[in-house]
N, CA, C and O atoms as a GROMACS GRO file, in nm:
protein
  200
    1MET      N    1   0.084  -0.118   0.000
    1MET     CA    2   0.000   0.000   0.000
    1MET      C    3   0.089   0.124   0.000
    1MET      O    4   0.182   0.135   0.080
    2THR      N    5   0.060   0.216  -0.088
    2THR     CA    6   0.140   0.338  -0.101
    2THR      C    7   0.080   0.449  -0.015
    2THR      O    8  -0.041   0.472  -0.017
    3PRO      N    9   0.165   0.518   0.062
    3PRO     CA   10   0.115   0.629   0.144
    3PRO      C   11   0.065   0.744   0.056
    3PRO      O   12   0.118   0.768  -0.052
    4THR      N   13  -0.036   0.814   0.102
    4THR     CA   14  -0.090   0.928   0.030
    4THR      C   15  -0.015   1.054   0.069
    4THR      O   16   0.066   1.053   0.162
    5ILE      N   17  -0.044   1.162  -0.002
    5ILE     CA   18   0.020   1.291   0.029
    5ILE      C   19  -0.019   1.336   0.169
    5ILE      O   20   0.063   1.393   0.241
    6GLU      N   21  -0.144   1.310   0.206
    6GLU     CA   22  -0.188   1.348   0.341
    6GLU      C   23  -0.107   1.276   0.448
    6GLU      O   24  -0.069   1.336   0.549
    7GLU      N   25  -0.080   1.149   0.425
    7GLU     CA   26  -0.001   1.072   0.523
    7GLU      C   27   0.143   1.122   0.529
    7GLU      O   28   0.201   1.132   0.637
    8TYR      N   29   0.201   1.153   0.412
    8TYR     CA   30   0.337   1.207   0.412
    8TYR      C   31   0.342   1.342   0.484
    8TYR      O   32   0.432   1.366   0.564
    9SER      N   33   0.246   1.429   0.455
    9SER     CA   34   0.248   1.561   0.519
    9SER      C   35   0.226   1.549   0.669
    9SER      O   36   0.280   1.630   0.745
   10ALA      N   37   0.148   1.450   0.713
   10ALA     CA   38   0.129   1.429   0.857
   10ALA      C   39   0.259   1.378   0.920
   10ALA      O   40   0.296   1.421   1.030
   11LEU      N   41   0.327   1.287   0.850
   11LEU     CA   42   0.454   1.235   0.904
   11LEU      C   43   0.560   1.344   0.912
   11LEU      O   44   0.636   1.351   1.009
   12LEU      N   45   0.567   1.426   0.810
   12LEU     CA   46   0.670   1.530   0.805
   12LEU      C   47   0.625   1.660   0.871
   12LEU      O   48   0.703   1.755   0.884
   13ARG      N   49   0.497   1.664   0.913
   13ARG     CA   50   0.438   1.782   0.977
   13ARG      C   51   0.450   1.906   0.889
   13ARG      O   52   0.490   2.013   0.934
   14ILE      N   53   0.414   1.889   0.763
   14ILE     CA   54   0.414   2.000   0.667
   14ILE      C   55   0.272   2.055   0.663
   14ILE      O   56   0.179   1.986   0.621
   15ASN      N   57   0.256   2.177   0.708
   15ASN     CA   58   0.123   2.236   0.715
   15ASN      C   59   0.086   2.317   0.590
   15ASN      O   60  -0.032   2.330   0.558
   16ASN      N   61   0.185   2.371   0.521
   16ASN     CA   62   0.156   2.461   0.411
   16ASN      C   63   0.157   2.393   0.274
   16ASN      O   64   0.162   2.462   0.173
   17ILE      N   65   0.153   2.262   0.268
   17ILE     CA   66   0.153   2.193   0.141
   17ILE      C   67   0.014   2.202   0.078
   17ILE      O   68  -0.087   2.185   0.147
   18GLN      N   69   0.008   2.228  -0.050
   18GLN     CA   70  -0.120   2.236  -0.121
   18GLN      C   71  -0.144   2.101  -0.185
   18GLN      O   72  -0.072   2.061  -0.277
   19LEU      N   73  -0.243   2.031  -0.138
   19LEU     CA   74  -0.264   1.893  -0.176
   19LEU      C   75  -0.316   1.877  -0.319
   19LEU      O   76  -0.304   1.769  -0.376
   20ASN      N   77  -0.372   1.980  -0.376
   20ASN     CA   78  -0.427   1.967  -0.511
   20ASN      C   79  -0.326   2.004  -0.619
   20ASN      O   80  -0.362   2.005  -0.737
   21LYS      N   81  -0.203   2.034  -0.584
   21LYS     CA   82  -0.102   2.070  -0.682
   21LYS      C   83   0.006   1.963  -0.688
   21LYS      O   84   0.037   1.898  -0.587
   22ILE      N   85   0.062   1.945  -0.804
   22ILE     CA   86   0.174   1.852  -0.822
   22ILE      C   87   0.302   1.935  -0.819
   22ILE      O   88   0.314   2.035  -0.890
   23TYR      N   89   0.395   1.892  -0.738
   23TYR     CA   90   0.520   1.965  -0.725
   23TYR      C   91   0.626   1.900  -0.813
   23TYR      O   92   0.664   1.785  -0.792
   24LEU      N   93   0.673   1.975  -0.912
   24LEU     CA   94   0.783   1.928  -0.993
   24LEU      C   95   0.863   2.046  -1.042
   24LEU      O   96   0.812   2.158  -1.055
   25LYS      N   97   0.986   2.020  -1.069
   25LYS     CA   98   1.078   2.125  -1.113
   25LYS      C   99   1.090   2.117  -1.265
   25LYS      O  100   1.125   2.013  -1.320
   26GLU      N  101   1.061   2.227  -1.330
   26GLU     CA  102   1.073   2.230  -1.475
   26GLU      C  103   1.220   2.245  -1.513
   26GLU      O  104   1.293   2.321  -1.449
   27PRO      N  105   1.263   2.174  -1.615
   27PRO     CA  106   1.403   2.187  -1.656
   27PRO      C  107   1.429   2.323  -1.720
   27PRO      O  108   1.344   2.376  -1.792
   28LYS      N  109   1.542   2.377  -1.693
   28LYS     CA  110   1.582   2.504  -1.753
   28LYS      C  111   1.637   2.474  -1.892
   28LYS      O  112   1.736   2.403  -1.906
   29LEU      N  113   1.573   2.529  -1.993
   29LEU     CA  114   1.610   2.499  -2.130
   29LEU      C  115   1.750   2.550  -2.164
   29LEU      O  116   1.827   2.481  -2.230
   30MET      N  117   1.782   2.670  -2.120
   30MET     CA  118   1.912   2.726  -2.152
   30MET      C  119   2.025   2.647  -2.085
   30MET      O  120   2.131   2.629  -2.145
   31THR      N  121   2.003   2.600  -1.965
   31THR     CA  122   2.105   2.520  -1.897
   31THR      C  123   2.129   2.391  -1.975
   31THR      O  124   2.243   2.349  -1.991
   32PHE      N  125   2.021   2.330  -2.021
   32PHE     CA  126   2.034   2.208  -2.100
   32PHE      C  127   2.111   2.234  -2.229
   32PHE      O  128   2.197   2.155  -2.268
   33LYS      N  129   2.081   2.345  -2.295
   33LYS     CA  130   2.150   2.378  -2.420
   33LYS      C  131   2.299   2.401  -2.396
   33LYS      O  132   2.382   2.359  -2.475
   34LYS      N  133   2.332   2.469  -2.286
   34LYS     CA  134   2.472   2.495  -2.256
   34LYS      C  135   2.547   2.366  -2.227
   34LYS      O  136   2.661   2.349  -2.271
   35LYS      N  137   2.485   2.275  -2.153
   35LYS     CA  138   2.549   2.147  -2.124
   35LYS      C  139   2.568   2.067  -2.253
   35LYS      O  140   2.671   2.003  -2.272
   36LEU      N  141   2.469   2.072  -2.340
   36LEU     CA  142   2.478   2.001  -2.467
   36LEU      C  143   2.589   2.060  -2.554
   36LEU      O  144   2.661   1.985  -2.620
   37MET      N  145   2.603   2.192  -2.554
   37MET     CA  146   2.709   2.255  -2.631
   37MET      C  147   2.846   2.214  -2.578
   37MET      O  148   2.939   2.193  -2.657
   38LYS      N  149   2.861   2.204  -2.448
   38LYS     CA  150   2.989   2.163  -2.390
   38LYS      C  151   3.022   2.019  -2.429
   38LYS      O  152   3.137   1.988  -2.460
   39LEU      N  153   2.921   1.932  -2.427
   39LEU     CA  154   2.945   1.792  -2.462
   39LEU      C  155   2.983   1.774  -2.608
   39LEU      O  156   3.068   1.692  -2.641
   40THR      N  157   2.919   1.851  -2.695
   40THR     CA  158   2.944   1.835  -2.838
   40THR      C  159   3.057   1.923  -2.889
   40THR      O  160   3.102   1.906  -3.002
   41GLY      N  161   3.104   2.017  -2.807
   41GLY     CA  162   3.215   2.102  -2.847
   41GLY      C  163   3.173   2.219  -2.934
   41GLY      O  164   3.258   2.278  -3.002
   42MET      N  165   3.047   2.253  -2.936
   42MET     CA  166   2.999   2.367  -3.015
   42MET      C  167   3.035   2.498  -2.945
   42MET      O  168   3.058   2.501  -2.824
   43THR      N  169   3.038   2.605  -3.022
   43THR     CA  170   3.061   2.736  -2.965
   43THR      C  171   2.927   2.810  -2.957
   43THR      O  172   2.830   2.770  -3.021
   44ASP      N  173   2.922   2.917  -2.878
   44ASP     CA  174   2.798   2.994  -2.861
   44ASP      C  175   2.753   3.057  -2.992
   44ASP      O  176   2.634   3.056  -3.023
   45THR      N  177   2.845   3.110  -3.069
   45THR     CA  178   2.807   3.177  -3.194
   45THR      C  179   2.753   3.078  -3.296
   45THR      O  180   2.659   3.110  -3.368
   46TRP      N  181   2.811   2.959  -3.303
   46TRP     CA  182   2.761   2.858  -3.397
   46TRP      C  183   2.620   2.814  -3.358
   46TRP      O  184   2.535   2.795  -3.444
   47ALA      N  185   2.597   2.797  -3.229
   47ALA     CA  186   2.466   2.752  -3.182
   47ALA      C  187   2.359   2.859  -3.205
   47ALA      O  188   2.244   2.827  -3.235
   48GLU      N  189   2.397   2.987  -3.191
   48GLU     CA  190   2.301   3.095  -3.214
   48GLU      C  191   2.263   3.104  -3.362
   48GLU      O  192   2.149   3.137  -3.393
   49LYS      N  193   2.356   3.075  -3.452
   49LYS     CA  194   2.327   3.079  -3.595
   49LYS      C  195   2.233   2.968  -3.637
   49LYS      O  196   2.156   2.984  -3.731
   50GLN      N  197   2.239   2.857  -3.569
   50GLN     CA  198   2.152   2.744  -3.603
   50GLN      C  199   2.017   2.769  -3.550
   50GLN      O  200   1.928   2.686  -3.567
   0.00000   0.00000   0.00000
């Protein structure tokens, strides 16, 4: 049996959690592009032209 959000919030004593929202972190697109450029060896000017 999987614990619910209510059970987790009771265990952790989190009072300000909004139960009707899903908490997730959106990826930063520019950070991903910069990491990809480093891996592939591209330069900033070449990537901007594409």
